[in-house]
C-alpha positions, 0 to 999 in steps of 0.5 A: 651465561645468555646475552640476556643474562649478561646484560641484566647483570651489567644493568644490577651492578651498574645500578649498585654503582649508582646508589654507590655515587661510582657514576664512572663505573656506572656509565661503562655497564650501562654503555655495555646495556645499550650496546647490547639493549639498544632499545631499552630506555631507562638505562638512557635516562640513568646516563643522561642522570650521570652525565647531567652531574658532570655537566655533560649537557650535550651527552645528557640531553642526546640520552635523554631524547633517545629515552624519550623516543624509545618509550613516549608512553611511559616516560615520567613527567620528571624526564620530560621536564627535564629534556625541556631544562636542558633543550633551554639551555641549548636555545632550543625553545620550541622543542623546549615547550614541546617537552613541558606539553608532553609532561603536562599531559603525563600530568597535568598537575604537574606545576614546575612544568608549567612555570617552566612553560611560562618562561619559556613563552617569556623567552620567546617573546609570547608574553600572553601565552606565558600569562595565560600559563601561569594564570592556569597555574592559579586555577588548575592547582590552588593548593600550590602545596609544592613548597608545603608553604601556599602563602610563600608559592602564591608571593612567588606565582603573582611575582612572576604574573605581575613582572610579566603584567608589567613588562607589557604594560612598560612596551604599552606606554613606551611604543610610539604612536600613530600620533607622532609619526613625522616619518613617510612609508608605504602604506602596507608598511605602516599598515605592518608597523600598526599591526606590530605594534597592536601586537606588542601592546597584547603581549606578543612580541615575537609576531610584533618583532616579526610583523615591524621588522618587515616595515623597517625593510619595506621603509628603511627611512621608517623612524618610528618604526626603527623606535618601536622595533628597538622598544620590543627588542629593549624588552625582550632583551632585559626579560630574560637578559638576552645580550644580543636583543639589548645590542640590536635594541641599540642599533634600532635606536640609532637608527631612529636618532638618525633619522630624527636627530632631536627625538628626546626619547630616543636618546633616552631610550638608548642610553637606557639600553646601554645601561642595560647592557652593564649588568648582562656580563657580555662580551659587548658589555660597554666599558666606557659609560660616556655614551650612557650620559651623552644619552642622557645628556642629548635626551634634556636638550631636546626635552630639559622636563626630562624627568627620568633622564635626570634621573638616569643621569643621576643613577650614573653619576652615583655610580662613578663616584661622583656625589654632587653631581649625582644630588645636583641631578637628584634636584632636578629630577625632583624638581621635574616631578614638582612642577609636573604633580603641581600643574595638576588639578587635583596635584594643586588640591595636594594629592600624591601618589607613592608607589611600589618602590617604597614596599617592595623591599622591607628597608624601603618600607621601613626608612622611606615611609618613616622618613616621608612620615617625620618629613611633614610632621618637621614641616620639611615637607607639606601634608599632601593627601598621600596614597601608597600604591601597593600590589600585593606581589610588591609588598615585601612584609605586608604585616609592616604594610598594615603598621602605616595604615595609621599615615598614609591611605594603601590601596592593594587592589592590582586592578584598582592601581592600574586603573590608577596608573596614569594618575598616578604617574601625574602625581608621582612623589619619589620617596627617596629623595628629599628636598631640606629646609636649606634647598637641596634635593639629596638621596633619602639615606643622606637626608635620614641624617638631618631628620634622624638629628632634628626629630630627635632634638624636638623630642619625638618618639617613634612613628610605630608601636607593636599591637597588643595582640600581636605582641602577646602572640609574638611572646606565644610563639617565642613560647613554642621556639623555647624561650621562657616568658618574662626572659629577654632577647637578642634579634639577630640579622646577618646578610649574605647572598642567596635572599637576592641570589648574588653569587659573588656579585660585587655591585651588592656583594660588599653588604654580606658578611659571614655570620661564623664571626659573630659566634663571640658576640652571641656568646657574650649575650647568653653568658648575660642569661639573654637568649638569640634570635636569628633572623632571615630565610632558609638559604643562609647558612645554618647556626651551630645549635646551642643553648638560648640561641634560637635559629628562627630563620630556619625554623616553621615560625617564620612569618611576616608578622613574627619579623616584625615581632622579634624586630620590634620587641628585642631588647636591642637588633643586632644587624648588618647593612640589609633591609630589616635592618632599617625597621627597629629604628621606626619602631625605636629599638637599639641597634648595633649597626655591625659590618656598616657600609657607608652609604647610611652615614649615622642612624639614630642616638640610641644606635652603636655603627661600626663600620667596616674598614677599607684596604687600600690595596695598591697603597697596601692601607687602611683607609682613614675615617676622613676618607670612609667618610667622605666623597667618593667613597661615602654614600656611594652603593656601588660595590663595582666603583671600589673593587675598580679604585683597587679597595676592598671591605675589611668585615669586623673582626670577632672581638670588634663584634663582641665589644660592641654587643657587650658596649650596648648590653652596659649601656642597656643595664646603666653600667656603661663606663664612658672615660674622658678619652672615649669622648675625644674619640667620638668626638674626632670621629664625629669630626671627620664628616662635613656639615653638609654631608650629615650629621654624626649623631650614633656613637661608634663603639669605644672598643672599635676605636680604641682599636682604630685610633690611628685611623683618626689621625688626618 
């Protein structure tokens, strides 16, 4: 056989091995082919894929570059995109952009290349170019069918555009202007500072950083230049995470403070940047939180009405499990907002704005707005004329938002929202904080217990009810899924890490649970001729197929309005500490709150709540219920706190989950038997909650309390 024949045979064997996933053998054959015929591009691309599968990025990049050089005209767009990703991983951003551009030259409608271009521009600090790239995608490819779901992709792109716009707006708001300059600087350096700041305001952060760096070099005592350079680098360091940029920003703010020791905003920005460094996981991540707190405290010392500094101190206290300090700082934060709004002419007329923190997550869209309206109806909050600003990219569920229009003036036009931004900041009301009649200001999940108890005592009903049109539409959809008309169903949602891409994150990971442990609970519903509809999203683990169980999370029927139908029309809802677990409450649907964390003490008198227990690993024991329902555990949302203090959460067992579901089934069917001992256990549990921490209006499953009655002993 001649040399060419040998090469062809080796290539064919390589292809066979590749298709059979025998990648090591394929690699050997391909290397022989390349050694014999070094000018063939296809073997290079195959070798790049093999090295990629084994995470050998340098080798993969080498063969991708070699293949692209050998066959520049015939390289598929996907190969250019893969090459761009490798280059991005190595920090070679300019080359990565060029590779993306080559992909778009091959296929001008190749959506992933345009999206990656935007991310690359963003990493370079060219926010204006990133925006242009994404907006060009909306124009060039209006169908956006890469996911076969136009609404999902539109929302995803809108979110990216919104994030970039917000990043530019934040930089624009945070930059120091000429009117605030107190430092002396050379005229040419002042001009460089002006030019750099102007570039930053339009999203050209790369050019801005370069210009202001020159100003700092020419005038080292130019405090405002150091400050603006810090603002730019902090923005570059946060989106996406670049710890080195955050560290540079910290040095800029420290220098600005050295030059202007009474500068409140410089102290605040220093604290926020140190705080941002906490979540990067880098080598320079601060382990001592005191410098963060000191920065915020010094900001307040120089500007006592610095609302955001009080808020940041509250968040920091919460992170460290200091509950009373957290509440005190939140109270001061709320007082600052109230004073600011009250001083405004329109504020005196009762106008207030709620921002999109109340809409971006379905939990906030449920309990924040529900609590706000109830506070007004109870007379605990003035009857403000309230405008809710809801940017479309920040609305978690448009259908649920529509139901709140009877209580709020809702603005969704992005241009109008931007025009109203200055006014909304002046008249901002933070619905996540609640002022109680006793004068305390507490976080909403602490206030919910008091609000719901008073609401129930006055005999008031749920604020929302499903429209007849949505009810009929929902039942038609259920029938398409196989649920016979006239049947009853239970909705189930078990939080998993995929939706928020948490991975093994400690901060919120304690809120997750394993869907497999709910098998007995599901079976108990089916045994009584009920149906189970599992809510969620496609990243979740699939349910095992069984009769009368619908894995709606993985179905073609999933939609925002159907989520609300399922949460509002089920016989009861089985949930975990996730946003949609709050939605049944606003429609008056009973909830079985399983694997519940203690960041929310109790819900309504209709509900059963079964918390996760906590094991103290160092002492090898379970915390008592009094410990679970007392500071620093109660209302603590920070999973890292528990890990640092040798505490681990213990999930509800399959039998405990089954017992809770059976109790709700019996209660709703009118055959629940509660013994005097069961009532005594419920009273004992309620007594473990200090009066200033909340009111226990729900019940815990009797079976659960019987199993753990020893934890009721102090």
